[in-house]
C-alpha positions as CSV (number, residue, x, y, z in Angstrom):
1,M,-111.7,-124.9,16.9
2,K,-111.9,-121.0,16.5
3,L,-115.5,-121.4,16.9
4,E,-115.0,-122.7,20.2
5,R,-112.8,-119.9,21.3
6,V,-115.6,-117.6,20.2
7,L,-118.2,-119.0,21.8
8,S,-116.1,-119.4,25.3
9,F,-114.6,-115.8,25.0
10,T,-118.2,-114.7,24.2
11,I,-119.7,-116.6,27.2
12,A,-117.1,-115.1,29.7
13,M,-117.8,-111.7,28.4
14,L,-121.3,-111.8,29.0
15,A,-120.9,-113.2,32.4
16,T,-118.6,-110.3,33.1
17,A,-121.1,-107.5,32.2
18,H,-123.9,-109.6,34.2
19,L,-121.4,-109.7,37.1
20,M,-120.8,-106.0,36.7
21,L,-124.7,-105.3,36.4
22,A,-125.1,-107.0,39.6
23,F,-122.7,-105.0,41.6
24,L,-124.6,-102.0,40.3
25,W,-128.2,-102.4,40.7
26,K,-127.9,-104.1,44.5
27,S,-131.7,-104.3,44.4
28,S,-131.9,-108.1,45.0
29,S,-131.9,-109.6,48.4
30,G,-128.6,-110.5,50.2
31,L,-128.7,-114.5,49.4
32,H,-130.0,-113.9,45.9
33,A,-127.4,-111.4,44.7
34,T,-124.3,-113.7,46.2
35,L,-125.9,-116.8,44.3
36,R,-126.0,-114.8,41.1
37,I,-122.4,-113.5,41.7
38,V,-121.1,-116.8,42.7
39,I,-122.8,-118.5,39.4
40,D,-121.2,-115.8,37.3
41,L,-118.0,-116.1,38.6
42,L,-118.2,-120.0,38.0
43,I,-119.3,-119.2,34.8
44,M,-116.2,-117.0,33.9
45,A,-113.6,-119.5,35.4
46,I,-115.3,-122.4,33.1
47,S,-115.0,-120.2,30.2
48,F,-111.7,-118.8,31.2
49,F,-110.3,-122.8,31.4
50,W,-112.1,-123.6,28.2
51,F,-110.4,-121.0,26.3
52,T,-107.1,-121.4,27.5
53,K,-107.5,-125.1,27.0
54,T,-108.8,-124.6,23.2
55,R,-105.5,-122.0,23.0
56,Q,-103.2,-124.5,24.1
57,A,-104.6,-127.2,21.7
58,K,-104.2,-124.7,18.8
59,Q,-100.9,-124.2,19.8
60,Q,-100.0,-128.0,20.1
61,T,-101.8,-128.6,16.5
62,L,-99.3,-125.6,15.2
63,A,-96.2,-127.3,16.6
64,E,-97.0,-130.6,15.1
65,R,-97.5,-129.2,11.8
66,R,-94.3,-127.4,11.9
67,K,-92.4,-130.4,12.9
68,T,-94.1,-132.4,10.0
69,N,-93.4,-129.8,7.4
70,G,-89.8,-129.9,8.7
71,R,-89.7,-126.2,9.8
């Protein structure tokens, strides 16, 4: 569970860095740069969704443990 969160966070940060570099370099043609930005935004969205999904699963697991332990 923790590995999934670390991987999704790392992928999101790499996509963010790649997106920033795409804006800084601007040496690519219009369509190529646009496709790269769209792909980076999709990667970031998927990573964010996965990160929040795993976080919610962890919170649900902790709540179930508390319920079974009587806390």
